[in-house]
C-alpha positions as CSV (number, residue, x, y, z in Angstrom):
1,M,38.2,2.7,6.4
2,M,37.2,3.9,2.9
3,R,33.5,3.2,3.7
4,F,33.9,5.2,6.9
5,L,35.4,8.2,5.2
6,M,32.6,8.1,2.5
7,L,30.0,8.1,5.3
8,L,31.7,11.1,7.0
9,T,31.7,12.9,3.6
10,A,28.0,12.3,3.1
11,L,26.9,13.5,6.6
12,P,27.2,17.3,5.9
13,L,24.9,16.8,2.9
14,M,22.1,15.1,4.8
15,A,20.2,18.3,5.5
16,Q,20.3,19.2,1.8
17,N,19.0,15.8,0.6
18,W,15.4,14.6,0.5
19,P,15.9,10.9,1.2
20,Q,12.3,9.8,1.9
21,W,8.6,10.7,1.9
22,R,8.4,14.2,3.4
23,G,12.1,14.9,3.5
24,P,15.1,14.7,5.8
25,T,13.0,14.7,9.0
26,A,9.8,13.2,7.4
27,D,7.8,16.3,8.2
28,G,8.0,18.4,5.0
29,I,10.6,20.8,6.3
30,S,13.9,21.7,4.5
31,T,16.8,23.9,5.8
32,E,17.5,25.1,2.3
33,K,17.8,28.9,1.6
34,N,17.2,31.1,-1.4
35,L,14.8,28.8,-3.1
36,P,12.9,30.0,-6.3
37,L,9.9,32.1,-5.6
38,R,8.3,32.4,-9.1
39,W,8.1,30.1,-12.1
40,S,5.8,29.0,-14.9
41,K,5.8,26.4,-17.6
42,T,8.4,28.3,-19.5
43,E,10.2,30.3,-16.8
44,N,12.7,29.3,-14.1
45,I,12.6,25.7,-15.1
46,A,16.1,24.1,-14.8
47,W,15.0,21.0,-16.7
48,R,11.9,18.9,-17.5
49,A,12.4,15.1,-17.8
50,P,9.7,13.0,-19.4
51,L,8.4,10.0,-17.4
52,K,7.5,6.8,-19.1
53,G,4.9,5.8,-16.5
54,M,2.5,7.4,-13.9
55,G,2.4,7.4,-10.2
56,T,2.0,9.7,-7.2
57,S,5.3,8.9,-5.4
58,T,7.5,11.8,-4.3
59,P,10.9,12.4,-5.8
60,V,13.7,11.2,-3.5
61,V,17.0,13.0,-3.7
62,W,20.5,12.1,-2.5
63,G,23.5,13.9,-3.8
64,D,23.3,14.0,-7.6
65,H,20.7,11.3,-7.8
66,I,16.9,11.7,-7.9
67,F,14.9,8.5,-7.6
68,L,11.3,8.1,-8.7
69,T,8.9,5.1,-9.2
70,S,6.3,4.7,-11.9
71,Q,3.7,2.2,-13.2
72,L,3.5,1.3,-16.9
73,G,0.0,0.1,-18.0
74,D,-3.2,1.0,-16.3
75,G,-4.1,-2.2,-14.5
76,P,-7.5,-2.6,-12.7
77,F,-9.4,0.3,-11.2
78,E,-11.7,0.1,-8.2
79,G,-15.3,0.6,-9.6
80,R,-16.6,3.0,-7.0
81,S,-13.7,5.5,-7.8
82,R,-14.4,5.9,-11.5
83,D,-16.7,8.9,-11.1
84,F,-15.1,10.4,-8.0
85,E,-14.1,13.4,-10.1
86,G,-14.4,13.7,-13.9
87,A,-10.9,15.2,-14.1
88,A,-9.4,12.2,-12.4
89,A,-10.1,10.1,-15.4
90,A,-7.2,11.8,-17.1
91,R,-5.0,9.5,-15.1
92,R,-6.0,6.7,-17.4
93,T,-3.3,6.2,-20.1
94,G,-5.3,3.8,-22.2
95,E,-2.4,1.4,-22.2
96,T,-3.5,-2.3,-22.0
97,E,-0.1,-4.0,-22.0
98,K,1.0,-5.9,-19.0
99,V,1.6,-3.8,-15.9
100,R,5.2,-3.1,-15.2
101,F,7.0,-1.2,-12.5
102,S,9.9,1.2,-13.0
103,V,12.5,2.8,-10.6
104,Q,14.3,5.6,-12.4
105,A,17.4,7.6,-11.4
106,F,17.9,11.1,-12.9
107,H,20.9,13.4,-12.6
108,R,19.9,16.1,-10.1
109,V,21.8,18.9,-12.0
110,T,20.9,18.1,-15.6
111,G,17.8,15.9,-15.5
112,K,19.6,13.2,-17.6
113,L,18.2,9.7,-17.1
114,L,21.0,7.7,-15.4
115,W,19.3,4.3,-15.3
116,D,16.0,2.6,-15.4
117,Y,15.2,-0.6,-13.5
118,T,11.9,-2.0,-14.9
119,F,10.2,-5.3,-14.1
120,D,6.9,-7.0,-14.5
121,G,4.1,-6.6,-12.0
122,E,3.5,-10.1,-10.8
123,G,0.7,-11.9,-8.8
124,V,-2.5,-10.3,-7.7
125,L,-2.9,-6.6,-8.9
126,Q,-5.1,-4.8,-6.5
127,P,-7.8,-2.6,-8.1
128,V,-6.9,1.0,-7.2
129,H,-8.6,4.4,-6.9
130,I,-8.6,6.4,-10.1
131,K,-6.4,9.0,-8.5
132,H,-3.4,6.7,-8.0
133,N,-2.0,3.4,-9.0
134,L,0.4,0.8,-7.7
135,A,3.3,3.2,-7.8
136,S,2.1,5.4,-5.0
137,P,4.7,4.5,-2.3
138,S,7.7,6.8,-2.4
139,C,11.3,5.4,-2.3
140,V,13.6,5.7,0.6
141,T,17.4,5.8,0.5
142,D,20.3,5.7,3.0
143,G,22.8,7.1,0.5
144,E,24.0,3.6,-0.5
145,R,20.9,1.9,-1.7
146,V,17.4,2.9,-2.7
147,Y,14.4,0.9,-1.6
148,A,11.3,0.9,-3.8
149,W,8.0,-0.8,-2.8
150,F,4.9,-1.2,-5.0
151,G,1.2,-1.6,-4.3
152,N,1.1,-5.4,-5.0
153,G,3.8,-6.1,-2.5
154,Q,6.9,-6.2,-4.8
155,L,9.9,-4.7,-3.1
156,V,13.4,-4.1,-4.6
157,A,16.7,-2.8,-3.1
158,L,19.0,-1.3,-5.7
159,D,22.4,0.2,-5.5
160,F,23.2,3.7,-6.9
161,T,24.1,2.1,-10.3
162,G,20.7,0.5,-10.6
163,K,21.9,-3.0,-9.8
164,L,19.5,-5.3,-7.9
165,V,20.8,-6.1,-4.4
166,W,17.8,-8.0,-3.1
167,K,14.1,-8.3,-3.7
168,H,10.9,-9.6,-2.1
169,H,7.3,-10.1,-3.1
170,L,5.3,-9.7,0.1
171,G,2.0,-10.3,-1.8
172,R,3.2,-13.9,-2.4
173,E,5.5,-14.5,0.6
174,V,3.0,-13.3,3.2
175,A,-0.5,-12.6,1.7
176,P,-2.0,-10.9,-1.3
177,F,-2.3,-7.1,-0.9
178,D,-6.0,-6.5,-0.2
179,V,-7.0,-3.0,0.8
180,L,-9.8,-0.8,-0.7
181,W,-8.5,1.5,-3.4
182,G,-5.0,0.1,-3.3
183,H,-1.9,0.2,-1.0
184,G,-0.3,3.6,-0.4
185,S,2.2,3.3,2.6
186,S,5.8,4.1,1.9
187,P,8.8,2.2,3.5
188,T,10.6,3.8,6.4
189,L,14.2,3.3,7.4
190,Y,15.0,2.9,11.1
191,K,18.6,2.3,11.9
192,D,19.5,-0.9,10.0
193,S,15.9,-1.9,9.4
194,L,13.4,-1.3,6.7
195,L,9.9,-1.0,8.2
196,L,6.8,-1.8,6.1
197,L,3.2,-1.3,7.2
198,C,0.5,-3.5,5.7
199,D,-2.6,-2.6,7.5
200,H,-5.0,-4.5,5.3
201,P,-8.4,-5.8,6.5
202,P,-7.8,-9.6,5.9
203,G,-4.7,-9.5,8.1
204,A,-2.6,-6.5,9.1
205,Y,1.0,-6.6,10.0
206,L,4.2,-4.6,10.5
207,L,7.4,-6.1,9.0
208,A,11.0,-5.3,9.7
209,L,13.7,-6.3,7.2
210,D,17.4,-6.1,7.4
211,K,18.2,-3.3,4.9
212,R,21.5,-4.8,3.8
213,T,20.3,-8.4,3.1
214,G,16.4,-8.2,3.0
215,A,16.3,-10.9,5.7
216,Q,13.3,-10.7,8.0
217,R,14.1,-9.4,11.4
218,W,10.6,-9.6,12.9
219,R,7.0,-9.4,11.9
220,K,4.2,-8.2,14.2
221,D,0.7,-9.3,13.3
222,R,-1.8,-6.5,14.0
223,G,-5.1,-8.4,13.7
224,K,-7.9,-8.1,11.2
225,E,-10.1,-5.2,10.0
226,K,-7.4,-2.6,10.1
227,R,-6.8,-0.2,7.2
228,S,-4.1,2.4,6.6
229,Y,-2.5,4.2,3.8
230,T,-0.1,6.2,6.0
231,T,3.7,5.9,6.2
232,P,5.3,4.7,9.6
233,F,6.7,7.7,11.4
234,V,9.4,7.6,14.1
235,I,9.5,10.2,16.9
236,K,12.6,10.5,19.0
237,L,12.1,11.0,22.7
238,A,14.5,11.2,25.7
239,G,15.9,7.7,26.1
240,H,13.8,5.9,23.4
241,D,12.1,6.1,20.0
242,E,8.5,5.4,19.2
243,L,6.9,4.4,15.8
244,I,3.6,6.1,15.2
245,L,0.9,4.5,12.9
246,N,-2.2,6.3,11.9
247,S,-4.6,3.4,11.4
248,S,-8.3,3.0,11.0
249,Q,-9.1,1.8,14.5
250,R,-6.8,4.3,16.4
251,V,-3.4,5.9,16.5
252,D,-0.8,3.4,17.7
253,A,2.7,4.0,19.1
254,L,5.0,0.9,18.8
255,D,8.5,0.0,19.8
256,P,10.3,0.3,16.4
257,T,12.8,-2.5,17.4
258,T,10.1,-5.1,18.1
259,G,6.7,-3.8,16.9
260,E,5.3,-4.1,20.5
261,L,2.4,-1.7,21.3
262,L,3.4,1.1,23.7
263,W,0.2,3.1,23.8
264,S,-2.8,4.1,21.6
265,A,-5.2,7.0,21.3
266,G,-7.9,8.4,19.1
267,E,-11.3,7.2,17.8
268,P,-11.8,5.0,14.7
269,N,-11.5,6.6,11.2
270,R,-12.4,4.8,8.0
271,V,-9.6,5.9,5.7
272,P,-6.4,7.1,7.5
273,V,-4.0,8.5,4.8
274,P,-2.0,11.3,6.4
275,T,1.3,10.9,8.2
276,P,1.9,12.7,11.6
277,V,4.4,15.4,12.4
278,F,6.2,15.9,15.7
279,H,7.6,19.0,17.4
280,N,8.8,19.8,20.9
281,G,7.2,16.7,22.5
282,V,3.8,17.0,20.8
283,L,2.5,14.9,18.0
284,Y,0.2,16.5,15.4
285,L,-1.9,14.6,12.9
286,N,-5.1,14.6,10.8
287,R,-6.8,11.2,10.8
288,G,-8.0,11.2,7.1
289,Y,-11.3,10.6,5.4
290,S,-13.7,13.4,4.5
291,S,-13.5,16.5,6.7
292,S,-10.9,14.8,9.0
293,P,-10.5,15.4,12.7
294,Y,-7.1,16.8,13.6
295,L,-5.5,16.8,17.0
296,A,-2.4,17.3,19.1
297,L,-1.3,14.3,21.2
298,Q,1.2,14.0,24.0
299,P,3.5,10.9,23.9
300,G,1.6,8.4,26.0
301,G,-1.7,9.2,24.2
302,G,-2.9,12.3,26.1
303,V,-5.0,14.6,24.0
304,K,-3.7,18.2,24.2
305,W,-6.5,19.5,21.9
306,E,-8.7,18.2,19.1
307,V,-10.8,19.7,16.3
308,K,-13.5,17.2,15.2
309,T,-13.8,18.2,11.6
310,G,-12.2,20.2,8.8
311,G,-8.9,18.5,8.3
312,P,-7.5,17.2,5.0
313,Y,-8.5,13.7,3.7
314,V,-5.3,12.9,1.9
315,S,-2.6,15.5,2.5
316,S,-0.6,15.6,5.8
317,L,-0.3,18.5,8.1
318,L,2.7,20.8,8.0
319,Y,4.1,22.1,11.3
320,Y,6.3,25.2,10.7
321,Q,7.3,27.9,13.2
322,G,4.5,27.2,15.6
323,I,1.7,27.0,13.0
324,L,0.0,24.1,11.4
325,Y,-0.8,24.4,7.7
326,L,-3.7,22.3,6.2
327,A,-4.6,21.9,2.5
328,N,-7.7,19.8,1.8
329,E,-9.6,18.0,-1.0
330,T,-12.0,20.9,-1.5
331,G,-9.3,23.4,-2.3
332,I,-9.4,25.1,1.1
333,A,-6.2,25.9,2.9
334,S,-5.9,27.1,6.5
335,A,-3.4,27.9,9.2
336,V,-3.9,26.8,12.8
337,D,-2.2,27.8,16.0
338,A,-0.3,24.7,17.1
339,A,-0.6,25.7,20.8
340,D,-4.4,25.3,20.9
341,G,-5.8,24.3,17.5
342,K,-7.6,27.6,16.9
343,T,-7.8,28.7,13.3
344,L,-5.7,31.7,12.3
345,W,-7.0,32.0,8.8
346,K,-8.9,29.9,6.2
347,D,-9.4,30.5,2.5
348,R,-10.4,28.8,-0.7
349,F,-7.5,28.4,-3.2
350,G,-9.4,26.4,-5.8
351,S,-8.9,23.0,-7.4
352,V,-8.0,20.1,-5.1
353,F,-5.0,19.5,-2.8
354,S,-3.7,16.0,-2.8
355,S,0.0,16.7,-2.2
356,S,1.2,17.6,1.3
357,P,2.6,21.1,2.1
358,V,6.3,21.7,2.4
359,A,8.3,24.6,4.0
360,A,11.7,26.2,3.8
361,D,13.4,29.6,4.5
362,G,10.3,31.2,6.0
363,K,8.0,30.1,3.2
364,V,5.2,27.5,2.8
365,Y,4.5,25.8,-0.6
366,L,1.1,24.4,-1.4
367,V,0.7,22.6,-4.7
368,N,-2.8,21.8,-6.1
369,E,-3.8,19.2,-8.7
370,E,-3.9,21.7,-11.5
371,G,-0.2,22.2,-11.0
372,V,-0.5,25.6,-9.3
373,T,2.0,26.2,-6.5
374,F,1.0,28.9,-4.0
375,V,4.0,30.3,-2.1
376,L,3.0,31.7,1.3
377,E,5.0,33.8,3.7
378,A,5.0,31.8,6.9
379,G,3.1,33.5,9.7
380,R,-0.2,34.1,11.5
381,Q,-1.6,36.2,8.7
382,K,-2.3,34.9,5.2
383,K,0.2,36.4,2.7
384,V,0.5,34.9,-0.8
385,L,3.9,35.8,-2.3
386,A,3.5,34.0,-5.6
387,E,1.1,31.9,-7.6
388,N,3.0,29.7,-10.1
389,H,1.2,27.8,-12.9
390,L,2.8,24.8,-14.6
391,E,-0.3,23.6,-16.4
392,E,0.5,20.0,-15.6
393,R,-1.5,17.8,-13.3
394,I,0.3,17.2,-10.0
395,L,-0.8,14.8,-7.2
396,A,2.6,14.0,-5.8
397,S,4.2,16.0,-3.0
398,P,7.2,18.3,-3.7
399,A,10.8,17.7,-2.8
400,I,13.3,20.3,-1.9
401,A,17.1,19.7,-2.3
402,Q,20.2,21.7,-3.0
403,G,18.7,24.9,-4.1
404,R,15.8,23.6,-6.2
405,I,12.2,22.4,-5.8
406,Y,11.3,19.1,-7.6
407,L,7.8,18.4,-8.8
408,R,6.4,15.2,-10.3
409,S,3.5,15.7,-12.7
410,D,1.6,13.0,-14.6
411,S,4.1,13.2,-17.4
412,H,7.3,14.9,-16.2
413,L,9.8,15.3,-13.4
414,L,10.5,19.1,-13.1
415,A,13.4,20.9,-11.5
416,I,12.4,24.4,-10.4
417,G,15.2,27.0,-10.2
418,K,18.5,27.8,-11.8
């Protein structure tokens, strides 16, 4: 009975939490009101907590807990990425000690570190792109436990006191993680299962674990020569749910209870990073890689419209109030009519966008790698309400919860607002 009452108490807070990659509904949208509009490195910062490691994972918020993963020690970098951008080299720490992984919990109100669960990175450590490391996947939480997955396959389930509940090392139990530039997919909770996508060329698979015990429920092998860095995304339809995967060969829709293929669509794309969004029976997604195609799909795979080029490589689309917002790797942001894919406006904002846009209370937030957040008024005309400079490098996507905006830089977790 007590467990039931606790669950009832938590339900009204669900919309105010940010329990996973891209928030409560996994699409970057929050129902929060009266969020901060303006801030700087010295103004309107509730707190700034130092991070002992680096990563590009998003802060995950539940109640008064904020969870974040980091990697300590550089580990190996993939050679072709070293000169991708001169500024990206700043993500090297110069540390040569053994790679370790950290899951930290901070107090949402004060920024105080509540606990730190740190463990050694074991087994094969995949060489990664200079822009990220093995702490790219974001945590996910159900309000009782937090699940953290790292780019070599190590996975831990922790309770809210930081105690280990169960763990796995998929890089040893199934196969070494082997995907160019390193693994990036975050875990997804579906009912009582934790869904984990490993689309790696030597042998791709989708795995479902019992979230309470870590026991395997099923594993669906997906063949060879698939590559994906996206996070599994569940859409809810009348009578059933579908699990959408943005992978290199195509877009797949699977049964989230078995992993069986339901339908597929789209042409091959070499590096699928973004996660889809879904609204009113239509699936919107950009496929990734340079000047990505972006499109609207009907469930079943029918193409409503498609634009062959111009979409973001890394960041996901945002659907908000009938408009799609795109922010790409060349510093260009644009707004697109979701009904037909026609561009409403496009402009160069400077720097590079790696984080995905978020929205709340009629505003859209775009964060570039220089730590500048552009606050836009949602609508068919471009209107910049504020340009906020933190002067810290930011690649991770923002989180919104309980009146504040949370940003993860290379060195800090920051709470924006009073």
